[in-house]
C-alpha positions in Angstrom: -71.2 -8.2 -11.4 -73.5 -5.5 -12.6 -72.0 -3.5 -15.6 -71.5 0.2 -15.1 -71.5 2.4 -18.2 -70.5 6.1 -18.4 -71.5 8.8 -20.8 -69.7 12.1 -21.3 -72.0 15.0 -22.4 -70.6 18.5 -23.1 -72.1 21.9 -22.5 -72.6 24.2 -25.4 -72.1 27.8 -26.4 -74.3 29.3 -29.1 -72.0 31.3 -31.2 -74.9 33.1 -33.0 -78.6 32.6 -33.7 -80.2 33.3 -30.4 -83.9 32.6 -29.9 -84.1 31.3 -33.5 -84.6 27.6 -32.8 -88.2 28.1 -31.6 -88.8 30.5 -34.6 -87.7 28.0 -37.3 -84.4 29.8 -38.0 -80.7 28.8 -38.2 -78.5 28.5 -35.2 -74.7 28.0 -34.9 -73.8 26.4 -31.5 -70.7 24.5 -30.6 -70.0 22.0 -27.9 -67.4 23.0 -25.3 -64.7 21.3 -23.4 -66.7 21.2 -20.2 -69.6 19.0 -19.4 -71.0 16.3 -17.2 -70.8 12.5 -16.9 -73.6 10.1 -16.2 -72.8 6.7 -14.8 -75.5 4.0 -14.9 -76.1 0.5 -13.8 -79.2 -1.8 -13.9 -81.1 -2.5 -10.7 -83.6 -5.2 -10.0 -86.7 -3.1 -9.1 -88.8 -0.4 -10.7 -87.0 2.7 -9.3 -84.6 5.2 -10.8 -82.2 6.4 -8.1 -79.9 9.4 -8.9 -77.0 11.0 -7.0 -75.6 14.4 -7.9 -73.5 16.8 -5.9 -74.2 15.1 -2.6 -77.9 15.1 -3.3 -80.1 12.0 -4.0 -83.5 11.5 -5.6 -85.5 8.3 -5.7 -88.0 8.2 -8.6 -90.8 5.8 -9.6 -90.9 4.6 -13.2 -94.5 5.9 -13.2 -93.4 9.4 -12.2 -95.7 12.2 -13.7 -95.4 15.9 -14.3 -95.8 18.0 -11.2 -94.5 15.3 -8.8 -90.8 16.3 -8.8 -89.1 19.7 -8.4 -85.6 21.1 -8.6 -82.7 19.5 -10.4 -84.3 16.0 -10.1 -87.2 17.1 -12.3 -84.9 17.0 -15.3 -84.0 13.4 -14.5 -87.7 12.5 -13.8 -88.6 14.3 -17.1 -86.3 12.0 -19.1 -87.8 8.9 -17.3 -91.3 10.1 -18.2 -90.6 11.4 -21.7 -88.9 8.2 -22.8 -92.0 6.2 -21.9 -94.4 8.7 -23.3 -92.4 8.4 -26.6 -92.8 4.6 -26.6 -89.5 3.5 -25.2 -88.8 1.2 -22.4 -87.3 2.2 -19.0 -86.0 -0.2 -16.4 -84.8 0.3 -12.8 -81.5 2.2 -12.9 -78.9 3.7 -10.6 -77.5 7.0 -11.9 -74.6 9.1 -10.7 -74.2 12.6 -12.3 -71.0 14.5 -12.0 -71.1 18.0 -13.6 -68.6 20.8 -14.4 -71.3 22.9 -15.8 -72.8 25.7 -13.6 -76.6 25.7 -13.6 -78.2 28.7 -15.1 -75.1 30.0 -16.8 -76.4 29.7 -20.4 -74.2 26.7 -21.2 -76.9 24.1 -21.7 -76.5 22.3 -18.4 -80.1 21.2 -18.5 -79.8 19.8 -22.0 -76.6 18.0 -21.1 -78.4 16.5 -18.1 -81.5 15.4 -19.9 -79.6 14.1 -22.9 -77.1 12.2 -20.7 -79.9 10.6 -18.6 -81.9 9.7 -21.7 -78.8 8.0 -23.3 -78.1 6.1 -20.1 -81.7 5.0 -19.4 -82.2 3.9 -23.0 -79.0 1.9 -23.2 -79.6 0.3 -19.8 -83.0 -0.8 -21.0 -81.4 -2.4 -24.1 -83.0 0.2 -26.4 -80.2 2.5 -27.6 -81.5 5.5 -29.6 -80.2 7.6 -32.4 -79.1 11.2 -31.6 -82.2 12.9 -33.1 -84.5 10.7 -31.1 -82.5 11.4 -27.9 -82.8 15.1 -28.7 -86.5 14.9 -29.2 -87.0 13.0 -25.9 -84.8 15.3 -24.0 -86.6 18.4 -25.3 -89.9 16.8 -24.3 -88.6 16.3 -20.8 -87.9 20.0 -20.5 -91.0 21.4 -22.2 -93.7 19.0 -21.0 -92.4 17.8 -17.7 -90.2 20.7 -16.3 -92.3 23.4 -18.0 -89.5 25.2 -19.8 -90.6 25.7 -23.5 -87.2 25.2 -25.0 -86.3 24.5 -28.6 -84.0 21.7 -29.8 -80.8 23.5 -30.4 -79.1 22.7 -27.2 -79.8 19.0 -27.4 -78.6 18.7 -30.9 -75.4 20.6 -30.1 -74.4 18.5 -27.2 -75.1 15.3 -29.1 -73.9 16.0 -32.6 -71.1 18.6 -32.5 -67.7 17.7 -33.8 -64.4 18.9 -32.3 -63.1 22.0 -34.0 -66.4 22.8 -35.6 -69.7 24.6 -34.9 -72.9 22.9 -35.8 -75.2 24.8 -38.2 -78.7 23.8 -37.5 -81.7 24.5 -39.7 -84.7 24.3 -37.4 -87.5 24.4 -40.0 -87.5 20.8 -41.0 -88.6 18.1 -38.5 -86.3 16.7 -37.5 -83.9 19.7 -38.0 -81.0 19.3 -40.4 -77.4 19.9 -39.4 -74.0 20.5 -41.0 -70.5 21.2 -39.7 -68.7 24.5 -40.0 -65.1 24.7 -39.1 -64.4 26.8 -36.1 -60.7 27.2 -35.2 -60.0 30.6 -33.7 -56.7 29.4 -32.2 -55.2 29.1 -35.7 -55.8 32.8 -36.1 -54.3 33.7 -32.7 -57.8 34.1 -31.2 -59.7 32.6 -28.3 -63.3 32.2 -27.4 -63.8 33.2 -23.8 -66.9 32.6 -21.7 -67.7 35.2 -19.1 -70.1 33.6 -16.6 -71.7 36.6 -14.9 -73.1 34.2 -12.3 -76.5 35.9 -12.6 -78.4 32.7 -12.9 -81.6 32.4 -14.9 -84.5 30.0 -14.8 -86.0 29.6 -18.2 -89.1 27.9 -16.7 -89.8 31.1 -14.8 -91.9 32.9 -17.4 -89.9 35.5 -19.4 -88.7 32.9 -21.9 -92.2 31.6 -22.4 -93.4 35.2 -22.8 -90.9 35.7 -25.7 -92.1 32.6 -27.4 -95.7 33.7 -27.0 -94.9 37.1 -28.5 -93.2 35.5 -31.5 -96.2 33.2 -32.0 -98.5 36.2 -31.9 -96.4 38.0 -34.5 -96.6 34.8 -36.7 -100.3 34.8 -36.4 -100.7 38.4 -37.4 -98.3 37.9 -40.4 -99.9 34.6 -41.4 -96.6 32.7 -41.1 -95.7 29.3 -39.7 -92.2 30.4 -38.7 -91.2 34.0 -37.8 -87.7 33.4 -39.4 -89.3 33.4 -42.8 -90.8 36.9 -42.3 -89.7 39.4 -45.1 -87.8 42.5 -44.2 -90.9 44.7 -44.5 -92.9 42.5 -42.1 -92.2 45.0 -39.2 -94.3 47.6 -41.1 -97.3 45.2 -41.1 -97.4 45.0 -37.3 -99.1 47.5 -35.0 -97.9 46.3 -31.6 -94.4 47.9 -31.0 -93.4 44.9 -28.8 -94.1 42.5 -31.7 -92.3 44.8 -34.1 -89.2 44.5 -31.9 -89.4 40.8 -31.5 -89.8 40.3 -35.2 -87.0 42.7 -36.1 -84.7 40.6 -33.9 -85.6 37.4 -35.6 -85.2 38.8 -39.1 -81.8 40.4 -38.4 -80.5 37.5 -36.3 -81.3 35.1 -39.2 -79.2 37.3 -41.5 -76.4 37.4 -38.9 -76.2 33.7 -38.8 -75.7 33.5 -42.5 -73.1 36.2 -42.2 -71.3 34.4 -39.4 -71.1 31.2 -41.5 -69.6 33.1 -44.4 -67.1 34.9 -42.1 -65.9 31.5 -40.7 -65.6 30.0 -44.1 -63.5 32.9 -45.4 -61.5 33.6 -42.2 -63.0 37.0 -41.7 -62.6 37.1 -38.0 -63.1 40.9 -37.5 -66.3 40.7 -39.4 -67.4 37.8 -37.2 -66.7 39.9 -34.1 -68.8 42.8 -35.5 -71.7 40.3 -36.1 -71.5 39.0 -32.5 -71.7 42.5 -31.1 -74.6 43.4 -33.3 -76.4 40.3 -32.1 -76.0 41.5 -28.5 -77.4 44.9 -29.3 -80.5 43.2 -30.9 -81.0 40.9 -28.0 -80.7 43.8 -25.6 -82.9 46.3 -27.4 -85.3 44.3 -29.6 -85.7 41.0 -27.8 -85.1 42.5 -24.4 -83.4 39.5 -22.7 -80.2 41.1 -21.5 -79.4 42.6 -18.0 -76.9 45.1 -16.6 -74.3 42.4 -15.8 -74.4 41.0 -19.4 -74.3 44.5 -20.9 -71.3 45.5 -18.8 -69.4 42.3 -19.6 -69.9 42.8 -23.3 -68.9 46.5 -23.1 -65.7 45.8 -21.1 -64.7 42.8 -23.3 -64.8 45.0 -26.4 -63.0 47.9 -24.6 -60.2 45.5 -23.6 -59.5 44.0 -27.0 -62.3 41.6 -28.0 -63.2 41.7 -31.6 -66.8 41.2 -30.5 -69.0 39.8 -27.7 -72.6 38.9 -27.1 -74.8 37.2 -24.5 -75.2 33.5 -25.2 -78.1 31.4 -24.2 -81.6 32.4 -23.4 -80.6 35.5 -21.6 -81.9 37.1 -18.3 -78.5 36.4 -16.9 -76.0 33.7 -17.7 -72.9 34.1 -19.9 -71.2 36.2 -22.5 -69.1 34.8 -25.3 -66.2 37.0 -26.4 -63.9 36.6 -29.4 -60.5 37.9 -28.3 -56.9 37.8 -29.3 -55.1 35.2 -27.2 -52.5 37.7 -26.0 -55.3 40.1 -24.7 -57.5 37.5 -23.1 -56.0 37.7 -19.6 -56.2 41.5 -19.5 -59.8 41.4 -20.7 -60.7 38.9 -18.0 -59.0 40.9 -15.3 -60.9 44.1 -16.4 -64.3 42.4 -16.3 -63.6 40.9 -12.9 -62.3 44.1 -11.4 -65.4 46.1 -12.6 -67.8 43.6 -11.2 -66.1 43.5 -7.9 -66.0 47.3 -7.8 -69.8 47.3 -8.1 -70.1 44.7 -5.4 -71.6 42.3 -7.9 -70.8 38.6 -7.6 -67.4 37.9 -9.1 -67.7 36.5 -12.6 -65.8 33.5 -13.9 -63.9 34.0 -17.1 -62.5 31.0 -19.0 -61.6 30.0 -22.5 -63.6 27.3 -24.3 -62.6 25.1 -27.2 -65.1 23.7 -29.8 -65.3 20.1 -28.8 -67.0 16.8 -29.6 -70.5 15.9 -28.6 -71.7 13.1 -26.3 -69.8 9.8 -26.2 -69.9 6.5 -24.3 -66.7 5.5 -22.7 -64.4 5.5 -19.7 
């Protein structure tokens, strides 16, 4: 009988530190209590077959970039990236079952590529450490799918601990991590995700454009990482777009440090203020927000949230709000009512708990 193994991989919310991973800065994500499962079994040929949501894809082990599109490209990317990184892949059947909406800013693509990488490596008898899995999964997205992502999402869904956020320093290679306690429930608070259901595609171009702009700012400033820019760096740039991008990176780096300190001292109101300030910077300086995200943040704060911000790459997706537990339902109702009144797609609002990263098991 062929053994079937199953991996559970969560999604993630980035509490603070948006667009800092690809700028060598700190980020503070946490894994959530929603994710996906990948079931795997060995097969006796040189194919990888995958089933997900009623769809099926059949992949050759020699699959190459440009040959697969859509959701299956992420699976194919893992097959390709593993081998490009010197690891063995064998014929495998995969079944993916997900509770993560695509394009909602909850790292569904990182969960998928990490889960498939874990499953393929283990099935081939070559289990990998989490940092190697993260690097392979990142390569699958950047070099195969064409989405130039950083490594924050992969590390978060692999390494996060229950009841904690994961502080990641992206400047070393591999990045370094440490745990920061995150227990809003003990303070009578909840973290609520507002999925605007405006779905983004980070491979579409705007995300890549932001990375290119940050690289251009680095080149002008003579820096390797924009997160190391001094406060006065904005006065050394002529292009107003690069000034705005650099200002976001500098101030967001400071906000991450402030958020860590707020968590360690239980300064929840201060944390809320930091979250809202981050959203303003993402909206005005990094220009990755949209009307639906802005309205969700505004209404969340008006109806009791201590703070709120878009989470993820932007251009749609979700908002994370820090809200007193006894006001969460009213906040959710207000957001939904406002979206419906504008004839926008009805958002999905749900609490999330800081949870553990990927695991093998039933």
